[in-house]
C-alpha positions in Angstrom: 0.0 0.0 0.0 1.2 3.5 -0.9 1.2 6.6 1.3 -2.4 7.7 1.9 -3.5 11.0 0.3 -3.8 14.0 2.5 -6.7 16.5 2.7 -7.3 20.0 4.0 -10.6 21.8 4.4 -10.8 25.6 4.4 -14.0 26.8 5.9 -15.7 30.2 5.4 -18.9 31.2 7.2 -21.2 30.2 10.0 -21.4 27.3 12.5 -23.4 25.3 10.0 -20.5 25.5 7.6 -18.1 24.5 10.4 -20.1 21.5 11.2 -20.4 20.6 7.5 -16.6 20.7 7.5 -16.4 18.3 10.4 -18.7 15.9 8.5 -16.6 16.3 5.4 -13.5 15.5 7.4 -15.2 12.4 8.6 -16.0 11.4 5.1 -12.5 11.9 3.9 -11.1 9.9 6.8 -13.6 7.1 6.2 -12.4 7.1 2.6 -8.8 6.5 3.6 -7.3 10.1 3.5 -5.5 11.7 6.4 -5.4 15.3 7.5 -2.5 17.3 6.0 0.1 18.9 8.3 -0.5 22.5 9.1 0.9 24.9 6.5 1.5 22.1 3.9 -0.4 21.9 0.6 -2.7 18.8 0.7 -3.4 16.3 -2.1 -7.0 17.2 -1.8 -8.1 20.7 -0.9 -11.8 21.4 -0.1 -13.2 24.9 0.2 -16.4 24.9 2.2 -17.9 28.3 1.2 -20.3 30.9 2.5 -22.3 33.5 0.6 -23.7 35.6 3.4 -21.3 38.5 3.1 -20.6 40.6 0.1 -16.9 39.7 -0.1 -17.5 35.9 0.1 -16.8 35.4 -3.6 -13.7 37.6 -3.5 -12.3 35.4 -0.6 -13.0 32.2 -2.5 -11.5 33.2 -5.8 -8.5 34.8 -4.1 -7.9 31.5 -2.3 -8.4 29.5 -5.6 -6.0 31.8 -7.4 -3.3 31.1 -4.9 -3.4 27.4 -5.8 -3.6 27.9 -9.6 0.1 27.6 -10.4 0.6 24.8 -7.9 -2.2 22.8 -9.4 -0.7 23.4 -12.9 2.6 22.0 -11.7 1.0 19.2 -9.8 -2.1 18.1 -11.8 -2.6 15.1 -9.5 -3.8 17.5 -6.8 -7.5 17.9 -6.5 -9.5 21.0 -5.6 -13.2 20.9 -4.5 -15.6 23.7 -3.8 -18.7 23.0 -1.7 -21.1 24.9 0.5 -23.5 27.8 0.0 -21.6 29.6 -2.8 -21.3 26.3 -4.7 -25.1 25.9 -4.3 -25.8 29.4 -5.5 -23.2 29.9 -8.3 -22.6 26.3 -9.4 -21.6 26.7 -13.1 -19.8 30.1 -12.5 -17.2 28.5 -10.3 -15.8 26.2 -13.1 -16.1 29.0 -15.6 -14.0 31.4 -13.4 -11.6 28.8 -12.0 -11.3 25.9 -14.5 -8.6 24.3 -12.4 -11.3 23.2 -9.9 -12.1 19.5 -10.0 -15.4 19.2 -8.1 -18.3 21.4 -7.2 -20.9 20.2 -4.8 -23.8 21.9 -2.9 -25.1 22.2 0.6 -27.5 19.2 0.2 -25.0 16.6 -1.0 -21.7 16.9 0.8 -21.8 13.1 1.3 -21.2 12.9 -2.4 -17.8 14.6 -2.2 -15.6 11.4 -2.0 -17.3 9.8 -4.9 -17.2 13.0 -7.0 -13.4 13.3 -6.3 -12.8 9.7 -7.5 -15.0 10.2 -10.6 -13.1 13.4 -11.5 -9.8 11.5 -11.6 -11.1 9.6 -14.7 -13.9 11.7 -16.1 -12.8 15.3 -15.5 -14.5 18.1 -13.5 -17.7 17.2 -11.7 -20.6 19.3 -10.7 -23.4 17.9 -8.5 -26.0 20.2 -6.9 -29.1 18.8 -5.2 -32.0 21.3 -4.8 -33.3 19.6 -1.7 -31.8 17.6 1.2 -31.2 13.9 0.9 -33.5 12.4 3.6 -31.0 9.6 4.2 -27.9 11.9 4.5 -28.0 12.2 8.3 -28.6 8.5 9.0 -25.0 7.6 8.4 -23.3 8.4 11.7 -19.8 7.8 10.3 -19.1 11.5 9.5 -20.1 12.6 13.0 -17.9 9.9 14.7 -14.9 10.1 12.3 -14.8 13.9 12.2 -11.5 15.1 13.5 -12.6 18.2 15.4 -10.7 21.2 16.6 -12.1 20.4 20.0 -12.5 16.6 20.2 -14.6 16.8 23.4 -17.2 19.2 21.8 -19.4 18.5 18.8 -22.1 20.2 16.7 -25.3 18.2 16.3 -27.5 19.4 13.4 -31.2 19.0 14.1 -32.6 20.9 11.2 -31.5 22.2 7.7 -32.9 25.1 5.8 -35.1 28.0 6.9 -38.8 29.0 6.3 -38.3 32.6 7.3 -38.2 35.4 4.7 -35.8 37.9 6.3 -35.1 40.6 3.6 -31.3 40.5 3.9 -30.8 36.7 4.1 -29.8 34.4 1.3 -29.9 31.2 3.5 -33.4 30.0 2.3 -32.1 30.1 -1.3 -29.0 28.1 -0.7 -30.1 25.8 2.2 -33.7 25.3 1.2 -36.9 25.0 3.3 -36.8 23.8 6.9 -36.4 20.0 7.2 -36.2 18.6 10.7 -34.3 15.4 11.6 -36.2 12.8 13.6 -35.7 12.9 17.4 -34.6 9.3 17.5 -31.8 10.0 14.8 -30.6 13.0 16.8 -30.6 11.0 20.1 -28.7 8.2 18.4 -26.0 10.5 17.2 -25.7 12.4 20.5 -25.5 9.1 22.4 -22.7 7.8 20.1 -20.8 11.1 20.5 -21.1 10.8 24.3 -19.8 7.2 24.1 -16.8 8.5 22.2 -15.9 11.0 25.0 -17.7 14.1 23.8 -19.0 16.0 26.8 -20.4 19.2 25.2 -22.8 19.4 22.2 -24.1 22.4 20.4 -27.5 21.9 18.8 -27.5 23.5 15.4 -30.2 24.8 13.1 -31.1 28.0 11.2 -34.1 28.4 13.5 -33.9 25.8 16.3 -37.1 27.1 17.9 -39.2 25.9 15.0 -37.6 22.4 15.1 -40.1 19.7 14.5 -42.9 21.9 13.2 -42.6 20.2 9.8 -42.9 16.8 11.5 -45.9 17.6 13.7 -47.6 20.0 11.2 -48.4 22.3 14.1 -46.2 22.6 17.3 -42.4 22.7 17.4 -40.6 20.0 19.4 -37.5 21.9 20.5 -38.2 22.0 24.2 -38.9 18.3 24.2 -35.7 17.7 22.3 -33.6 19.6 24.9 -35.1 17.6 27.7 -34.4 14.3 25.8 -30.8 15.3 25.1 -30.4 16.2 28.8 -30.9 12.5 29.7 -27.9 11.3 27.8 -25.2 10.0 30.2 -21.9 11.8 29.6 -23.3 14.9 28.0 -22.5 17.6 30.5 -23.1 20.8 28.5 -25.8 21.5 25.9 -25.8 24.8 23.9 -27.9 25.7 20.9 -27.9 28.2 18.1 -29.6 30.0 16.6 -33.1 30.7 17.9 -35.4 33.2 16.2 -37.0 35.7 18.6 -40.5 35.4 17.0 -40.4 31.6 17.8 -38.7 31.7 21.2 -41.3 30.4 23.6 -41.9 30.0 27.3 -41.6 26.2 27.0 -38.0 26.6 25.8 -37.2 28.8 28.8 -38.7 26.1 31.1 -36.7 23.4 29.3 -33.5 25.4 29.8 -34.3 25.9 33.5 -35.3 22.3 34.2 -32.6 20.5 32.1 -29.3 20.5 34.1 -27.0 20.0 31.1 -28.4 23.0 29.2 -26.0 25.9 29.7 -27.3 29.2 31.0 -26.4 30.9 27.7 -28.8 32.3 25.1 -28.1 33.7 21.7 -31.1 35.9 20.7 -30.5 37.9 17.5 -31.9 41.4 17.7 -30.7 42.8 14.3 -32.2 46.3 15.0 -33.8 48.3 17.7 -36.2 50.1 15.4 -39.6 48.7 14.8 -39.8 50.2 11.3 -36.4 48.7 10.4 -37.4 45.3 11.9 -40.6 45.4 9.8 -38.6 46.3 6.6 -36.2 43.4 7.5 -39.3 41.1 7.8 -38.2 39.9 11.2 -41.7 39.2 12.6 -41.4 40.9 16.0 -41.2 44.3 17.6 -38.6 45.6 19.9 -41.1 45.6 22.7 -41.9 41.9 22.1 -38.1 41.1 21.9 -37.5 42.7 25.3 -40.4 40.8 26.8 -38.8 37.5 25.8 -35.3 38.6 26.8 -36.5 39.7 30.3 -38.6 36.5 30.7 -35.6 34.4 30.1 -33.4 36.4 32.5 -36.1 36.3 35.2 -36.4 32.6 35.0 -32.8 31.5 34.5 -30.1 32.5 37.1 -26.9 34.1 35.8 -28.0 33.8 32.1 -25.6 35.2 29.6 -27.3 36.7 26.5 -25.6 37.4 23.2 -27.0 38.8 20.0 -26.6 39.8 16.3 -27.0 43.3 15.0 -26.9 44.7 11.5 -25.9 48.3 10.9 -26.8 50.3 7.9 -29.8 48.3 6.6 -31.3 50.2 3.6 -33.3 53.2 4.7 -32.1 53.2 8.3 -32.2 56.8 9.5 -30.0 58.3 12.2 -33.0 58.4 14.6 -33.6 54.7 13.9 -30.0 53.9 14.6 -30.3 55.8 17.9 -33.2 53.5 18.7 -30.8 50.5 18.2 -28.2 52.1 20.5 -30.9 52.6 23.2 -32.2 49.0 22.8 -28.6 47.7 23.1 -28.0 49.8 26.2 -31.2 48.5 27.8 -30.6 44.9 26.9 -27.1 45.0 28.4 -25.8 42.1 26.3 -22.9 40.0 27.3 -21.5 40.1 23.7 -22.7 40.7 20.2 -21.9 39.8 16.6 -22.1 43.0 14.6 -22.4 43.2 10.9 -22.4 46.0 8.3 -25.3 45.4 5.9 -24.2 43.5 2.8 -26.5 43.2 -0.2 -26.8 39.7 -1.5 -28.2 39.1 -5.0 -31.5 37.4 -4.8 -32.6 38.9 -1.5 -35.4 41.6 -1.1 -32.9 44.0 0.5 -30.6 43.9 -2.5 -33.4 45.5 -4.6 -33.5 48.5 -2.2 -30.6 50.2 -3.8 -32.2 53.7 -3.7 -32.1 53.4 0.1 -28.5 52.2 0.5 -26.6 54.2 3.1 -23.2 55.8 2.4 -20.3 53.7 3.6 -18.8 56.5 5.8 -22.1 57.0 7.6 -22.4 53.2 8.2 -18.8 52.9 9.4 -19.3 55.8 11.9 -22.5 54.1 13.2 -20.7 50.8 13.5 -18.0 52.3 15.7 -20.6 53.9 18.0 -22.4 50.6 18.3 -19.2 48.8 19.2 -18.5 51.3 21.9 -21.8 50.7 23.6 -21.5 46.9 23.3 -17.9 46.9 24.6 -18.9 48.9 27.6 -21.7 46.5 28.4 -19.5 43.4 27.9 -16.8 44.8 30.2 -19.3 45.6 32.9 -20.7 42.1 32.7 -17.2 40.6 33.1 -16.2 43.0 35.8 -19.2 41.7 37.8 -17.7 38.2 37.7 -14.3 39.1 39.1 -13.8 37.3 42.4 -16.0 34.4 41.4 -14.7 30.8 41.2 -16.3 29.2 38.1 -16.4 25.9 36.3 -14.3 26.0 33.1 -14.1 23.4 30.3 -10.5 23.6 29.1 -10.0 24.0 25.4 -6.2 23.9 25.4 -3.3 26.3 25.2 -4.0 29.9 24.3 -3.2 30.7 20.6 -1.0 33.5 21.7 0.9 31.9 24.6 1.4 28.2 25.2 2.0 28.9 28.9 -1.6 30.0 29.3 -4.6 27.7 29.1 -8.0 28.8 27.8 -11.5 27.5 28.3 -15.1 28.5 28.7 -17.6 28.7 31.5 -21.2 27.5 31.3 -22.1 31.0 30.2 -19.7 30.7 27.2 -17.2 33.2 28.8 -13.7 32.8 27.5 -11.2 32.4 30.4 -7.4 32.4 30.3 -5.3 31.1 33.2 -1.6 30.3 33.6 -0.3 26.7 33.3 0.6 25.2 36.6 2.6 22.1 37.7 -0.6 20.2 37.8 -1.2 18.7 34.3 -4.4 19.9 32.7 -5.3 18.7 29.2 -7.9 19.9 26.8 -11.3 18.5 27.8 -10.6 18.7 31.5 -13.2 20.3 33.7 -11.6 22.7 36.2 -12.5 25.5 38.5 -10.9 28.9 38.1 -10.9 32.0 40.3 -11.6 35.0 38.1 -9.1 37.9 38.8 -9.3 40.3 35.8 -11.9 41.4 33.2 -11.7 42.6 29.6 -14.6 43.0 27.2 -14.0 39.7 25.4 -12.3 37.5 28.0 -11.5 37.0 31.7 -8.2 36.1 33.4 -7.9 33.9 36.5 -6.0 31.2 38.3 -6.5 27.5 38.5 -8.2 26.3 41.7 -8.9 22.6 41.2 -9.3 19.9 38.5 -12.8 18.4 38.7 -12.2 15.7 36.2 -9.8 14.6 33.4 -10.8 14.5 29.7 -13.1 11.7 28.6 -12.2 11.6 24.9 -9.4 9.7 23.3 -6.5 11.7 21.9 -6.9 12.2 18.1 -5.0 13.7 15.2 -5.9 17.4 14.9 -7.5 18.7 11.8 -6.4 22.1 10.5 -9.5 23.9 9.4 -9.0 27.6 8.7 
């Protein structure tokens, strides 16, 4: 037998793409390939693409361009492009980058190994399905073989696609309508992950709160699913993303409160603090309704950390409406936020609102003002935790200093603490006394090790 081929996956985009890359890695390993060493050029390079932001295509074609000459000199190398941009642009990719071997969409990533083999004999391959394969999630091999950045933590997809019609979002076009996995399939996957040493799972969907509505034809099943997952032996932490405020219900709050494994962390996308802008975005809620749900969650769940998403510069947003967003952010007192400058995506309703586009310099100035308010809130939240001793799941050495370990609390707070003489490996559960606060992290010192890692040591996968 010869030396096995190497592969590398470069991921652009959201958590759904990150999880798809984990599954792709599982498929590659199951097909006999091995992860390439960091900074080396692999025999098979897969780009898992995103199309949410305006510069997504620039990033992809720039990355493909960097490999053009190498591919010409090494024709045995294979390049594949998958994900949302492949779903959307399909034929354009081979037209603009004819050195690509395979193009596959969001609904058929399990086809990637076969397409790569076929391309060796038959030339470039394009395969795009317009709807999910109902059998795709029944094979647990990708989930179990996936070589994750954090081998003790895993994504578990419960739903693909989205039935919402947000004016700025391309996701329904590239991911399709909402399709929920069966509860028993999800439970089987999570149970097998727990048996392999995974202790934290993040439940993943475009709108997790509507999970199961397509199964029942009426009521969502998300709160029931959280409770079921909480019964799995070995799963100590459960997170979920992303809920939609219009579908976030009291039964989900109760399930979070009553299920010990569910972390006291909630990501609740706001997007804007202006009711007119929210209506233009087609979000389906008002700022008053959003605040009611946020306050209900905080009242019920002790020490709940809340993060959000906000878009600045949506077409037609006035200065007064942006001020409403600043006021809402100050009132909500978020722990952290993902902030975005509006990006027009072809095929969305907002892309047709060109007459209302806002000048770049105005949007940039508003963005800076928003970040200032958010940073102030985040720092205050962290300063209030200084002096606490908290449970931290260790992720490993800090990327900037291998003498410092990093991990996260149950609230998702990033904590750094110095290495000590006591060996602490990634996946360990420890307690840390918090000593210093910054907007995006906390610093502390190790108090005790509660337990050692449960997972087996595996070869790391470099996914950038």
